[in-house]
C-alpha positions as CSV (number, residue, x, y, z in Angstrom):
1,M,-7.7,-3.3,7.3
2,S,-7.3,-0.1,9.1
3,I,-4.6,2.2,10.3
4,A,-5.0,3.6,13.7
5,G,-5.3,7.4,13.8
6,A,-5.7,7.7,10.0
7,R,-9.0,9.3,10.1
8,E,-7.5,12.1,12.4
9,T,-4.4,12.3,10.0
10,L,-6.4,12.8,7.1
11,A,-8.7,15.4,8.6
12,A,-5.6,17.3,9.7
13,F,-4.4,17.2,5.9
14,R,-7.6,19.4,5.1
15,Q,-5.7,22.5,6.8
16,L,-2.6,22.0,4.6
17,P,-2.3,23.1,0.9
18,K,-3.6,20.7,-1.7
19,D,-0.1,19.8,-2.8
20,A,0.4,18.2,0.7
21,S,-2.4,15.8,0.0
22,K,-1.0,15.2,-3.6
23,E,2.5,14.1,-2.2
24,L,0.7,12.0,0.3
25,R,-1.4,10.4,-2.6
26,D,1.9,9.9,-4.4
27,A,3.6,8.1,-1.5
28,S,0.4,6.0,-0.7
29,T,0.3,5.0,-4.3
30,R,4.0,3.8,-4.5
31,I,3.2,1.7,-1.1
32,S,0.0,0.3,-2.8
33,E,1.7,-0.6,-6.0
34,V,4.5,-2.6,-4.2
35,E,1.6,-4.4,-2.2
36,A,-0.3,-5.1,-5.4
37,V,2.7,-6.8,-7.0
38,K,2.9,-9.0,-4.0
39,I,-1.0,-10.0,-4.0
40,R,-0.8,-10.6,-7.9
41,S,2.1,-13.0,-7.1
42,A,0.4,-14.6,-4.4
43,A,-2.7,-15.0,-6.7
44,A,-1.1,-16.3,-9.7
45,S,0.6,-19.2,-7.8
46,S,-2.5,-20.0,-5.8
47,S,-4.8,-21.6,-8.3
48,A,-6.0,-21.5,-11.9
49,Q,-9.0,-19.1,-10.9
50,S,-6.9,-16.9,-9.0
51,A,-4.3,-16.8,-11.8
52,L,-7.1,-15.3,-13.9
53,V,-7.8,-12.8,-11.4
54,A,-4.2,-11.9,-10.7
55,P,-4.0,-9.1,-13.6
56,G,-7.0,-7.2,-12.2
57,I,-5.2,-6.7,-8.9
58,R,-3.9,-3.0,-9.0
59,A,-2.9,0.1,-6.8
60,R,-5.9,3.1,-6.6
61,R,-4.6,6.4,-6.1
62,D,-5.7,7.6,-2.6
63,R,-4.2,9.3,0.5
64,L,-4.2,5.8,2.2
65,P,-2.8,2.6,0.6
66,S,-5.6,1.3,-1.5
67,I,-5.7,-1.9,-3.7
68,V,-8.7,-2.9,-6.0
69,V,-9.3,-6.2,-7.6
70,G,-11.8,-7.0,-10.3
71,G,-13.4,-5.4,-13.1
72,A,-15.5,-6.1,-16.1
73,R,-12.7,-7.6,-18.1
74,K,-13.7,-11.1,-19.3
75,V,-11.3,-13.9,-18.7
76,G,-10.9,-17.7,-18.9
77,R,-12.4,-20.0,-21.5
78,N,-15.9,-19.4,-20.5
79,R,-15.2,-15.3,-20.9
80,K,-16.5,-14.6,-17.1
81,P,-15.9,-11.2,-15.9
82,L,-13.2,-10.9,-13.1
83,N,-15.7,-9.5,-10.5
84,K,-17.7,-12.9,-11.0
85,I,-14.7,-15.0,-10.2
86,M,-12.8,-12.9,-7.6
87,Y,-14.8,-14.1,-4.6
88,G,-14.7,-17.7,-5.4
89,A,-10.9,-17.5,-6.2
90,N,-10.0,-15.8,-3.1
91,F,-12.5,-17.3,-0.4
92,G,-13.4,-20.6,-2.0
93,A,-17.0,-21.8,-2.4
94,T,-19.3,-24.3,-1.0
95,A,-21.7,-25.1,-3.9
96,L,-19.4,-24.1,-7.1
97,K,-17.2,-26.9,-7.6
98,Q,-14.9,-25.0,-9.8
99,F,-13.5,-23.1,-6.7
100,R,-11.6,-24.7,-3.8
101,P,-13.4,-25.3,-0.7
102,H,-14.7,-22.4,1.4
103,R,-12.1,-21.6,4.3
104,G,-15.2,-20.7,6.7
105,A,-16.3,-17.5,8.4
106,G,-14.1,-14.4,8.9
107,D,-11.2,-13.3,7.0
108,E,-9.9,-16.6,6.0
109,D,-8.9,-16.4,2.4
110,Y,-6.5,-18.0,0.2
111,W,-4.3,-15.0,-0.9
112,F,-5.7,-11.4,-0.8
113,F,-6.3,-10.5,2.9
114,S,-3.7,-13.0,4.3
115,T,-1.0,-11.1,1.9
116,V,-2.0,-7.8,3.2
117,E,-2.4,-8.7,6.7
118,K,1.2,-10.1,6.7
119,D,2.6,-7.0,5.1
120,L,0.5,-4.4,7.0
121,P,2.9,-3.4,9.7
122,Q,5.4,-2.5,7.2
123,M,2.9,-0.8,5.0
124,V,1.6,1.3,8.1
125,D,5.3,2.1,9.0
126,Q,5.9,3.3,5.5
127,W,2.8,5.5,5.3
128,G,3.4,6.9,8.6
129,R,6.9,8.0,7.5
130,A,5.3,9.3,4.4
131,V,2.8,11.3,6.4
132,D,5.8,12.7,8.6
133,K,7.6,13.8,5.8
134,V,4.7,15.7,4.2
135,I,3.7,17.2,7.4
136,R,7.5,18.6,8.0
137,R,7.3,20.0,4.4
138,W,4.2,21.7,4.3
139,G,3.0,22.1,8.0
140,N,4.9,25.3,8.9
141,G,3.2,27.2,6.0
């Protein structure tokens, strides 16, 4: 997903003190943490494999809202790493019968991107307000 004008905004932040970027990271992390909870909930209620992946969904500290999924932690009765089952749990599969059917080409998934896409306008609005607040505070030197 992308935010229009994000690249230019982040470039402008290079002119501000490092504390300005720290505040933006704090705000972006809060936005990401709220979204990660929603994605974990969607995954946990989607399928057995998705529920195994849910604990591996977390916010990443960055200047833009960012969420990561996966990792090497082993889950399930066969002790498979999260990163080995994440794609099948979210997108489905054509050959592996333990996963639901693949939904086709594009971003058609079961829970990750569909949840983010639904919440994206709110997240962009919150991030924009956070940017404005930080620039008002630090922009005048």
